[in-house]
C-alpha positions in Angstrom: -75.5 -5.7 25.1 -77.3 -2.6 24.5 -76.7 0.1 21.9 -76.0 2.8 24.6 -73.6 0.5 26.4 -71.8 -0.5 23.3 -71.4 3.3 22.5 -69.7 3.8 25.8 -67.6 1.0 25.3 -66.3 2.3 21.9 -66.0 5.9 23.3 -63.8 4.6 26.0 -61.6 2.7 23.5 -61.3 5.7 21.1 -60.3 8.0 23.9 -57.7 5.5 25.2 -56.5 4.9 21.2 -56.2 8.8 21.0 -54.3 9.3 24.2 -51.8 6.8 23.0 -51.5 8.2 19.6 -51.7 11.9 20.3 -50.0 11.9 23.5 -47.7 9.4 25.2 -44.3 11.0 24.5 -42.0 9.0 27.0 -38.3 10.3 27.7 -36.0 7.7 26.4 -31.8 7.7 26.8 -30.3 10.3 24.6 -27.7 7.7 23.9 -30.1 5.0 22.8 -29.1 4.1 19.2 -32.5 4.5 17.7 -32.6 8.1 19.2 -29.2 8.7 17.6 -30.3 7.3 14.2 -33.5 9.7 14.2 -31.3 12.5 15.2 -28.6 11.7 12.3 -31.7 11.5 9.9 -33.1 14.8 10.9 -29.9 16.6 10.5 -29.3 14.6 7.0 -32.8 15.5 5.9 -32.7 19.2 6.9 -29.2 19.5 5.2 -30.6 18.0 2.2 -33.7 20.3 2.2 -31.9 23.5 2.7 -28.4 23.0 0.8 -26.6 23.8 4.1 -24.2 21.5 5.8 -25.4 21.0 9.2 -23.6 19.2 11.8 -25.0 17.6 15.1 -23.7 18.5 18.7 -25.1 17.2 21.8 -28.4 15.4 21.7 -30.2 17.2 24.9 -33.4 15.5 25.1 -35.2 12.4 23.5 -38.9 11.3 23.6 -40.5 8.6 21.9 -44.1 8.1 21.1 -45.7 4.9 20.1 -47.9 5.0 17.0 -48.1 2.7 13.9 -44.3 3.0 14.0 -42.8 5.6 16.5 -42.3 9.4 16.4 -39.2 10.8 18.0 -39.2 14.3 19.5 -35.6 15.5 20.1 -33.9 18.5 21.3 -30.4 18.9 20.0 -27.6 21.5 19.2 -26.5 21.8 15.8 -24.2 24.0 13.7 -24.8 25.3 10.2 -23.3 28.1 8.2 -23.2 30.3 11.5 -20.2 30.5 14.0 -22.4 29.7 16.8 -24.1 26.4 17.6 -27.9 26.7 18.4 -30.9 24.5 19.7 -33.5 22.9 17.5 -36.6 20.8 18.1 -37.5 18.3 15.9 -39.9 15.6 15.0 -39.1 12.3 13.3 -41.4 9.7 12.3 -40.5 6.0 11.7 -43.0 3.9 10.0 -43.5 0.2 10.3 -41.1 -0.5 7.2 -38.4 1.3 8.9 -38.6 4.6 6.6 -37.7 7.8 8.3 -39.7 11.1 7.7 -38.8 14.4 9.2 -42.1 16.0 10.4 -40.6 19.3 11.8 -37.6 21.4 12.4 -37.9 24.5 14.6 -35.4 26.7 16.6 -35.9 26.2 20.2 -34.8 27.2 23.8 -35.4 23.5 24.8 -31.4 23.2 25.4 -31.2 26.4 27.3 -28.8 29.5 25.9 -26.4 28.0 23.1 -23.0 27.4 23.7 -20.5 29.9 22.5 -17.0 29.5 21.0 -15.3 26.6 19.4 -14.7 25.1 22.7 -18.5 24.5 23.4 -19.8 20.8 24.0 -19.9 21.0 19.8 -16.3 20.5 19.8 -16.2 17.6 22.4 -16.8 14.1 21.9 -19.8 14.3 19.7 -22.7 11.6 20.4 -20.3 9.1 21.3 -19.2 8.1 17.8 -15.5 7.3 18.0 -13.1 7.0 14.8 -12.4 3.3 13.9 -10.1 1.5 11.8 -11.6 0.8 8.1 -11.9 -2.9 8.3 -14.2 -5.4 6.6 -17.2 -4.3 8.6 -16.6 -0.6 7.3 -16.2 -1.8 3.7 -19.3 -3.8 3.8 -21.2 -0.9 5.1 -19.8 1.4 2.7 -20.6 -0.9 -0.1 -24.3 -1.3 1.0 -24.7 2.5 1.3 -23.5 3.2 -2.1 -25.6 0.2 -3.6 -28.7 1.0 -1.7 -28.6 4.7 -2.4 -28.0 3.7 -6.1 -31.2 1.8 -6.0 -33.5 4.5 -4.2 -32.2 7.2 -6.7 -32.0 5.4 -9.9 -28.7 7.0 -10.3 -25.5 5.0 -10.8 -23.1 5.8 -7.9 -19.6 4.2 -7.6 -17.6 3.9 -4.2 -14.0 5.5 -4.8 -12.9 5.6 -1.0 -13.8 5.2 2.4 -12.1 8.5 3.5 -13.0 8.1 7.1 -15.2 6.0 9.5 -16.7 6.2 12.9 -19.0 3.9 14.9 -21.3 4.1 18.0 -20.5 2.0 20.9 -21.8 -1.5 19.9 -24.6 -2.8 21.5 -25.3 -6.6 21.5 -23.5 -6.9 18.4 -25.1 -4.1 16.5 -23.0 -1.4 14.9 -24.0 2.2 13.7 -21.3 3.7 11.3 -20.9 7.2 10.4 -18.7 7.1 7.2 -17.1 9.8 4.9 -17.4 8.4 1.5 -15.8 9.5 -1.8 -18.4 8.6 -4.5 -18.7 9.2 -8.5 -21.9 9.6 -10.4 -22.0 10.2 -14.0 -18.1 11.2 -14.1 -18.2 13.6 -11.4 -16.5 12.8 -7.9 -18.2 14.3 -4.7 -17.8 13.5 -0.8 -21.2 12.2 1.2 -21.5 11.4 4.8 -23.8 8.2 5.5 -25.1 6.7 8.4 -25.4 2.9 8.2 -27.2 0.6 10.9 -26.3 -3.1 11.3 -27.9 -5.3 13.6 -26.8 -8.2 15.4 -28.0 -10.4 12.6 -25.9 -8.5 10.0 -28.8 -6.9 8.3 -27.7 -3.5 7.1 -29.9 -0.4 6.8 -29.2 3.0 5.2 -30.3 5.8 7.7 -29.0 8.7 5.9 -27.1 10.0 3.0 -25.7 13.6 2.7 -23.6 15.7 0.5 -20.6 16.9 2.8 -17.2 18.3 2.7 -15.8 15.7 5.0 -13.1 14.6 2.7 -11.8 17.7 0.9 -9.1 18.4 3.2 -7.9 14.7 3.2 -8.2 14.6 -0.6 -6.4 17.7 -1.5 -3.5 16.8 0.5 -2.3 14.1 -1.7 0.5 14.5 -4.3 1.3 12.7 -7.1 4.7 10.5 -6.9 6.6 8.3 -9.1 4.8 4.7 -9.6 8.3 3.3 -9.1 8.7 4.6 -5.6 10.2 1.9 -3.2 7.6 2.8 -0.4 4.9 2.8 -2.6 5.9 -0.8 -3.9 6.1 -2.2 -0.5 2.7 -0.5 0.3 1.0 -2.0 -2.4 2.2 -5.4 -1.7 1.1 -5.1 1.9 -2.4 -4.0 0.6 -2.8 -6.8 -1.7 -2.3 -9.2 1.0 -4.1 -7.4 3.9 -7.2 -7.1 1.7 -6.9 -11.2 0.6 -6.7 -12.0 4.2 -9.7 -9.7 5.1 -11.9 -10.8 2.3 -10.6 -14.3 2.1 -10.3 -13.9 -1.7 -7.2 -14.7 -4.1 -5.7 -11.3 -5.2 -2.8 -11.4 -7.7 0.3 -9.1 -7.0 -0.9 -5.6 -8.1 0.7 -3.0 -10.6 0.7 0.5 -9.6 -1.1 2.6 -12.1 -1.1 5.8 -10.2 0.7 6.9 -6.7 0.0 9.5 -4.4 1.5 10.3 -1.0 1.0 13.1 1.7 3.7 15.1 2.8 5.6 13.0 5.2 5.9 14.0 9.0 8.4 12.2 11.3 8.9 9.7 8.7 5.2 8.9 8.5 3.7 8.3 5.1 0.3 8.0 3.7 0.1 6.4 0.5 -3.0 6.5 -2.1 -2.6 3.8 -4.7 -4.5 3.0 -7.7 -3.7 -0.7 -8.3 -4.4 -3.2 -11.1 -4.7 -6.6 -10.2 -7.2 -9.7 -10.4 -9.3 -10.8 -7.8 -10.4 -14.5 -7.9 -9.5 -14.2 -11.4 -11.5 -11.1 -12.3 -9.5 -8.1 -13.6 -9.9 -5.2 -11.3 -8.7 -1.9 -10.6 -8.9 -0.6 -7.0 -7.7 2.3 -5.0 -6.2 1.8 -1.6 -5.0 3.9 1.2 -2.1 2.8 3.2 -0.2 4.4 6.3 3.1 3.7 7.1 4.3 5.1 10.8 7.9 6.2 11.7 8.7 2.3 12.3 7.7 1.0 9.1 4.3 -0.8 10.3 1.8 -0.7 7.6 -2.2 -0.3 7.9 -4.5 -0.6 5.2 -7.1 2.1 5.9 -9.5 1.5 2.9 -9.8 -0.6 -0.3 -12.3 0.2 -3.1 -13.0 -0.8 -6.7 -12.4 2.3 -8.7 -11.8 3.9 -12.1 -8.8 5.5 -10.7 -6.4 4.1 -13.5 -5.3 5.7 -16.5 -7.5 7.7 -18.9 -8.9 6.6 -22.2 -5.3 7.0 -24.0 -3.4 5.1 -21.3 -1.7 8.1 -19.8 -1.3 8.2 -16.1 -0.5 11.4 -14.3 2.8 11.4 -12.2 4.9 13.6 -10.1 5.9 16.8 -11.9 9.3 16.3 -10.4 9.6 12.8 -12.0 13.2 12.4 -13.4 12.0 11.1 -16.8 9.5 14.1 -17.0 12.1 16.5 -16.5 14.6 14.9 -19.1 11.6 14.9 -21.7 10.8 18.5 -21.0 14.3 19.8 -21.4 14.5 17.7 -24.5 11.3 18.8 -26.3 12.3 22.5 -25.7 15.8 22.3 -27.0 14.2 20.2 -30.0 11.6 22.9 -30.6 14.1 25.8 -30.3 16.5 24.0 -32.8 13.5 23.4 -35.2 12.3 27.0 -34.8 15.4 28.8 -34.6 14.1 30.7 -31.6 15.2 30.1 -28.0 12.5 28.5 -25.6 13.1 28.1 -21.9 10.9 26.0 -19.5 9.4 28.3 -16.8 7.5 25.3 -15.2 5.9 22.0 -15.1 2.4 22.2 -14.7 1.2 18.6 -15.4 2.9 15.5 -15.9 1.8 12.0 -17.6 3.4 9.0 -18.9 2.8 5.5 -20.4 4.9 2.4 -21.1 7.3 0.4 -19.3 10.5 -0.1 -21.3 9.4 2.2 -24.3 8.1 5.5 -22.7 5.7 8.3 -23.8 5.7 11.5 -21.9 3.0 14.0 -22.0 4.1 17.3 -20.5 2.0 20.6 -19.7 4.6 23.3 -19.1 5.0 27.1 -18.9 7.5 27.8 -21.6 9.2 31.4 -22.1 9.7 32.6 -25.5 10.9 36.2 -26.7 9.6 37.9 -23.6 6.5 35.8 -23.6 5.4 33.0 -21.6 2.9 30.3 -23.2 1.3 27.1 -22.2 2.6 24.4 -24.1 1.5 20.5 -24.3 4.4 18.5 -25.7 4.7 14.7 -26.2 8.2 13.0 -26.2 8.9 9.3 -26.8 11.9 7.4 -25.4 12.9 4.1 -26.6 14.9 1.3 -24.7 18.2 2.7 -25.5 17.0 6.4 -24.4 16.7 7.8 -27.6 14.1 10.7 -27.6 11.7 11.9 -30.2 9.5 15.1 -29.9 6.2 13.9 -31.4 4.2 17.1 -30.9 4.2 20.6 -29.4 1.1 22.4 -29.4 -0.3 25.6 -27.4 -2.8 24.4 -25.0 -4.8 25.0 -22.0 -3.7 22.1 -20.4 -2.7 23.6 -17.2 -6.0 25.7 -16.5 
């Protein structure tokens, strides 16, 4: 072959290669899992870059370009701090190692005029993700996400609770989870929204991890109740048996160290319990969420190892209305009034804690009225097995702030 002929061949090959790399975008199904994963990554990355929680609506158009990996050019509807949804066009690169990179993000009219009002397509079924039960597959995905993000960031994240789980319609055994997780890092709790892909061979991949407010409403609705609540006891027993069945482990009957409940609705209850138990002989503290419907059917929503138990001094927060707390507060006020010769009156209990079983210690943070003034007092009261009480301490405090 002559040099001129070789040059022509090389130019043809180079031109063909350039055409594949620089052009070559082909339309793909907007419901394809790889398009969904790229779109969710783009939203998560842009949220992280801007510090604004951006939510995705309809994926209007999706194109893929084959390179050393793939490029995805996407048109989608999103909403941030604005009241109205808007359209963006974004490009996401996926390399041969499976790493995503957000290449561009720009406002666009690619989807036409934005929809208006809360009843827009944004509010309708969003990208085919559907709420699912928090089952063993969800738990595995949540654990993987936390461990993978911990490894990537070199920070120490702990999973406290799976608040909400959604799954994209499975395809050939694969699953795409979108999870709302409550996590703790450096003693600080927060909510994150993660996307985890699981292929048909059970290989997990963390697609995105974004700070979110996804669990704030659910979390704030829980209120402390007595650890001895009969319904909480039944829920704890159910949670232990159900988790043992799901994980095929031996879990011993649990002790409730902290119990919370959401306001009942038509006899429906939603317990969040901190349980102290052993799993296959290993001492464990776990936080479990259990729902109970009006027919007393129990359902285990989530189970996660957690540091939800007592504080370093072993006190556990209980309901302010707990009978023992009320007796302790009344005794403390009466005793301190006698000791000082000044009348004190309980104006309200701000926080209640206890420890012990037969011999109890109560720590009560309360508003106390004294000579026309109201102060915040923290009092510690002990009660022996014969119900004899003793005021251990009384001090002005900021415990209620």
